[in-house]
Biotite code that builds the C-alpha atoms (Angstrom):
import biotite.structure as struc

atoms = struc.array([
    struc.Atom([-77.036, -147.213, 223.488], chain_id="A", res_id=1, res_name="MET", atom_name="CA", element="C"),
    struc.Atom([-80.625, -147.080, 222.966], chain_id="A", res_id=2, res_name="ALA", atom_name="CA", element="C"),
    struc.Atom([-80.918, -149.680, 220.084], chain_id="A", res_id=3, res_name="LEU", atom_name="CA", element="C"),
    struc.Atom([-79.047, -152.095, 222.307], chain_id="A", res_id=4, res_name="ALA", atom_name="CA", element="C"),
    struc.Atom([-81.412, -151.370, 225.301], chain_id="A", res_id=5, res_name="SER", atom_name="CA", element="C"),
    struc.Atom([-84.457, -151.944, 222.897], chain_id="A", res_id=6, res_name="ILE", atom_name="CA", element="C"),
    struc.Atom([-82.928, -155.145, 221.547], chain_id="A", res_id=7, res_name="ALA", atom_name="CA", element="C"),
    struc.Atom([-82.414, -156.302, 225.262], chain_id="A", res_id=8, res_name="ASP", atom_name="CA", element="C"),
    struc.Atom([-85.907, -155.305, 226.259], chain_id="A", res_id=9, res_name="LEU", atom_name="CA", element="C"),
    struc.Atom([-87.721, -157.279, 223.566], chain_id="A", res_id=10, res_name="ILE", atom_name="CA", element="C"),
    struc.Atom([-85.497, -160.192, 223.416], chain_id="A", res_id=11, res_name="GLU", atom_name="CA", element="C"),
    struc.Atom([-87.322, -163.411, 223.908], chain_id="A", res_id=12, res_name="GLY", atom_name="CA", element="C"),
    struc.Atom([-90.670, -161.541, 224.285], chain_id="A", res_id=13, res_name="GLU", atom_name="CA", element="C"),
    struc.Atom([-93.952, -162.568, 222.684], chain_id="A", res_id=14, res_name="ASP", atom_name="CA", element="C"),
    struc.Atom([-95.610, -159.551, 221.054], chain_id="A", res_id=15, res_name="ARG", atom_name="CA", element="C"),
    struc.Atom([-98.802, -160.085, 222.768], chain_id="A", res_id=16, res_name="GLU", atom_name="CA", element="C"),
    struc.Atom([-97.503, -160.758, 226.277], chain_id="A", res_id=17, res_name="ALA", atom_name="CA", element="C"),
    struc.Atom([-95.140, -157.678, 225.896], chain_id="A", res_id=18, res_name="PHE", atom_name="CA", element="C"),
    struc.Atom([-98.019, -155.362, 224.784], chain_id="A", res_id=19, res_name="LEU", atom_name="CA", element="C"),
    struc.Atom([-100.205, -156.558, 227.641], chain_id="A", res_id=20, res_name="ALA", atom_name="CA", element="C"),
    struc.Atom([-97.619, -156.013, 230.163], chain_id="A", res_id=21, res_name="ASP", atom_name="CA", element="C"),
    struc.Atom([-98.305, -152.765, 232.195], chain_id="A", res_id=22, res_name="LYS", atom_name="CA", element="C"),
    struc.Atom([-94.556, -151.552, 232.347], chain_id="A", res_id=23, res_name="ALA", atom_name="CA", element="C"),
    struc.Atom([-92.529, -152.887, 229.305], chain_id="A", res_id=24, res_name="LYS", atom_name="CA", element="C"),
    struc.Atom([-94.214, -150.871, 226.538], chain_id="A", res_id=25, res_name="PRO", atom_name="CA", element="C"),
    struc.Atom([-93.790, -147.634, 228.404], chain_id="A", res_id=26, res_name="HIS", atom_name="CA", element="C"),
    struc.Atom([-90.019, -148.733, 229.048], chain_id="A", res_id=27, res_name="ALA", atom_name="CA", element="C"),
    struc.Atom([-89.755, -149.127, 225.266], chain_id="A", res_id=28, res_name="LEU", atom_name="CA", element="C"),
    struc.Atom([-91.272, -145.828, 224.535], chain_id="A", res_id=29, res_name="ALA", atom_name="CA", element="C"),
    struc.Atom([-88.643, -144.225, 226.706], chain_id="A", res_id=30, res_name="MET", atom_name="CA", element="C"),
    struc.Atom([-85.810, -145.862, 224.810], chain_id="A", res_id=31, res_name="PHE", atom_name="CA", element="C"),
    struc.Atom([-87.473, -144.560, 221.764], chain_id="A", res_id=32, res_name="PHE", atom_name="CA", element="C"),
    struc.Atom([-87.123, -141.116, 223.126], chain_id="A", res_id=33, res_name="VAL", atom_name="CA", element="C"),
    struc.Atom([-83.358, -141.783, 223.753], chain_id="A", res_id=34, res_name="VAL", atom_name="CA", element="C"),
    struc.Atom([-83.063, -143.045, 220.049], chain_id="A", res_id=35, res_name="LEU", atom_name="CA", element="C"),
    struc.Atom([-84.738, -140.063, 218.771], chain_id="A", res_id=36, res_name="GLY", atom_name="CA", element="C"),
    struc.Atom([-82.668, -137.671, 220.609], chain_id="A", res_id=37, res_name="GLU", atom_name="CA", element="C"),
    struc.Atom([-79.591, -139.423, 219.234], chain_id="A", res_id=38, res_name="ALA", atom_name="CA", element="C"),
    struc.Atom([-81.114, -139.518, 215.648], chain_id="A", res_id=39, res_name="ALA", atom_name="CA", element="C"),
    struc.Atom([-81.541, -135.759, 215.875], chain_id="A", res_id=40, res_name="ASN", atom_name="CA", element="C"),
    struc.Atom([-77.878, -135.388, 216.658], chain_id="A", res_id=41, res_name="LYS", atom_name="CA", element="C"),
    struc.Atom([-76.486, -137.594, 213.887], chain_id="A", res_id=42, res_name="ILE", atom_name="CA", element="C"),
    struc.Atom([-74.404, -135.680, 211.379], chain_id="A", res_id=43, res_name="GLY", atom_name="CA", element="C"),
    struc.Atom([-75.205, -135.529, 207.727], chain_id="A", res_id=44, res_name="PRO", atom_name="CA", element="C"),
    struc.Atom([-71.975, -137.723, 206.825], chain_id="A", res_id=45, res_name="ALA", atom_name="CA", element="C"),
    struc.Atom([-73.374, -140.560, 209.039], chain_id="A", res_id=46, res_name="VAL", atom_name="CA", element="C"),
    struc.Atom([-76.899, -140.326, 207.635], chain_id="A", res_id=47, res_name="LYS", atom_name="CA", element="C"),
    struc.Atom([-75.469, -140.140, 204.145], chain_id="A", res_id=48, res_name="ALA", atom_name="CA", element="C"),
    struc.Atom([-73.479, -143.270, 204.787], chain_id="A", res_id=49, res_name="ALA", atom_name="CA", element="C"),
    struc.Atom([-76.607, -145.206, 206.009], chain_id="A", res_id=50, res_name="TYR", atom_name="CA", element="C"),
    struc.Atom([-79.524, -143.769, 203.869], chain_id="A", res_id=51, res_name="PRO", atom_name="CA", element="C"),
    struc.Atom([-81.599, -146.773, 204.381], chain_id="A", res_id=52, res_name="ASP", atom_name="CA", element="C"),
    struc.Atom([-81.762, -146.502, 208.031], chain_id="A", res_id=53, res_name="LEU", atom_name="CA", element="C"),
    struc.Atom([-84.955, -144.875, 209.651], chain_id="A", res_id=54, res_name="ALA", atom_name="CA", element="C"),
    struc.Atom([-83.299, -141.771, 210.989], chain_id="A", res_id=55, res_name="TRP", atom_name="CA", element="C"),
    struc.Atom([-86.329, -139.446, 210.258], chain_id="A", res_id=56, res_name="GLY", atom_name="CA", element="C"),
    struc.Atom([-88.819, -141.917, 211.674], chain_id="A", res_id=57, res_name="TYR", atom_name="CA", element="C"),
    struc.Atom([-86.913, -142.472, 215.021], chain_id="A", res_id=58, res_name="ALA", atom_name="CA", element="C"),
    struc.Atom([-86.863, -138.606, 215.416], chain_id="A", res_id=59, res_name="ALA", atom_name="CA", element="C"),
    struc.Atom([-90.605, -138.207, 214.709], chain_id="A", res_id=60, res_name="LYS", atom_name="CA", element="C"),
    struc.Atom([-91.385, -141.072, 217.221], chain_id="A", res_id=61, res_name="LEU", atom_name="CA", element="C"),
    struc.Atom([-89.371, -139.109, 219.807], chain_id="A", res_id=62, res_name="ARG", atom_name="CA", element="C"),
    struc.Atom([-91.352, -135.947, 219.193], chain_id="A", res_id=63, res_name="HIS", atom_name="CA", element="C"),
    struc.Atom([-94.601, -138.054, 219.446], chain_id="A", res_id=64, res_name="LEU", atom_name="CA", element="C"),
    struc.Atom([-93.672, -139.650, 222.603], chain_id="A", res_id=65, res_name="ILE", atom_name="CA", element="C"),
    struc.Atom([-92.354, -136.605, 224.392], chain_id="A", res_id=66, res_name="ALA", atom_name="CA", element="C"),
    struc.Atom([-95.035, -134.076, 223.252], chain_id="A", res_id=67, res_name="HIS", atom_name="CA", element="C"),
    struc.Atom([-98.197, -136.315, 222.466], chain_id="A", res_id=68, res_name="GLU", atom_name="CA", element="C"),
    struc.Atom([-97.871, -139.140, 224.853], chain_id="A", res_id=69, res_name="TYR", atom_name="CA", element="C"),
    struc.Atom([-101.633, -139.852, 224.527], chain_id="A", res_id=70, res_name="GLN", atom_name="CA", element="C"),
    struc.Atom([-101.082, -140.794, 220.800], chain_id="A", res_id=71, res_name="ARG", atom_name="CA", element="C"),
    struc.Atom([-98.504, -143.401, 221.440], chain_id="A", res_id=72, res_name="ILE", atom_name="CA", element="C"),
    struc.Atom([-99.309, -146.676, 219.481], chain_id="A", res_id=73, res_name="ASP", atom_name="CA", element="C"),
    struc.Atom([-97.197, -149.389, 221.441], chain_id="A", res_id=74, res_name="HIS", atom_name="CA", element="C"),
    struc.Atom([-98.071, -151.766, 218.641], chain_id="A", res_id=75, res_name="GLN", atom_name="CA", element="C"),
    struc.Atom([-96.190, -149.333, 216.163], chain_id="A", res_id=76, res_name="GLN", atom_name="CA", element="C"),
    struc.Atom([-93.359, -149.138, 218.612], chain_id="A", res_id=77, res_name="LEU", atom_name="CA", element="C"),
    struc.Atom([-93.194, -152.858, 218.767], chain_id="A", res_id=78, res_name="TRP", atom_name="CA", element="C"),
    struc.Atom([-92.991, -153.238, 214.971], chain_id="A", res_id=79, res_name="GLU", atom_name="CA", element="C"),
    struc.Atom([-90.108, -150.511, 214.753], chain_id="A", res_id=80, res_name="PHE", atom_name="CA", element="C"),
    struc.Atom([-88.305, -152.323, 217.745], chain_id="A", res_id=81, res_name="ALA", atom_name="CA", element="C"),
    struc.Atom([-88.556, -155.846, 215.889], chain_id="A", res_id=82, res_name="THR", atom_name="CA", element="C"),
    struc.Atom([-88.121, -154.630, 212.237], chain_id="A", res_id=83, res_name="LEU", atom_name="CA", element="C"),
    struc.Atom([-86.171, -151.440, 212.013], chain_id="A", res_id=84, res_name="ASP", atom_name="CA", element="C"),
    struc.Atom([-84.078, -151.247, 215.185], chain_id="A", res_id=85, res_name="ALA", atom_name="CA", element="C"),
    struc.Atom([-82.255, -154.490, 214.563], chain_id="A", res_id=86, res_name="PRO", atom_name="CA", element="C"),
    struc.Atom([-81.170, -153.362, 211.081], chain_id="A", res_id=87, res_name="ASP", atom_name="CA", element="C"),
    struc.Atom([-80.045, -149.950, 212.549], chain_id="A", res_id=88, res_name="MET", atom_name="CA", element="C"),
    struc.Atom([-78.195, -151.996, 215.356], chain_id="A", res_id=89, res_name="LEU", atom_name="CA", element="C"),
    struc.Atom([-76.580, -154.184, 212.802], chain_id="A", res_id=90, res_name="ALA", atom_name="CA", element="C"),
    struc.Atom([-75.367, -151.511, 210.638], chain_id="A", res_id=91, res_name="HIS", atom_name="CA", element="C"),
    struc.Atom([-74.088, -148.886, 212.886], chain_id="A", res_id=92, res_name="LEU", atom_name="CA", element="C"),
    struc.Atom([-70.553, -148.957, 214.554], chain_id="A", res_id=93, res_name="PRO", atom_name="CA", element="C"),
    struc.Atom([-70.865, -149.875, 218.173], chain_id="A", res_id=94, res_name="GLN", atom_name="CA", element="C"),
    struc.Atom([-69.322, -147.149, 220.588], chain_id="A", res_id=95, res_name="PRO", atom_name="CA", element="C"),
    struc.Atom([-66.506, -148.278, 222.672], chain_id="A", res_id=96, res_name="PRO", atom_name="CA", element="C"),
    struc.Atom([-67.297, -149.367, 226.314], chain_id="A", res_id=97, res_name="VAL", atom_name="CA", element="C"),
    struc.Atom([-66.305, -146.889, 228.904], chain_id="A", res_id=98, res_name="GLU", atom_name="CA", element="C"),
    struc.Atom([-64.167, -148.126, 231.863], chain_id="A", res_id=99, res_name="ARG", atom_name="CA", element="C"),
    struc.Atom([-65.187, -146.619, 235.060], chain_id="A", res_id=100, res_name="ARG", atom_name="CA", element="C"),
    struc.Atom([-63.070, -146.940, 238.159], chain_id="A", res_id=101, res_name="LEU", atom_name="CA", element="C"),
])
């Protein structure tokens, strides 16, 4: 799940050090692409059940990252990752873990 990956990536990170890293902000952006794809596929019933979650914003971020990469504001992604994503993760049911043989 993209939200869990976002949480794992920023866990214990200092904002300035994270943003100065050459790879981590780009990894965060890719997790937002995945999150935006998922947000685009969320049905109306789930969106209605969780109206305060940033569904539209996540979808717009995905579009920006995928189609206008030069306009990415990694500071903005950090803020979403630290403020909005944890709220989304806390309120959404977690998918079952798949067992693979």
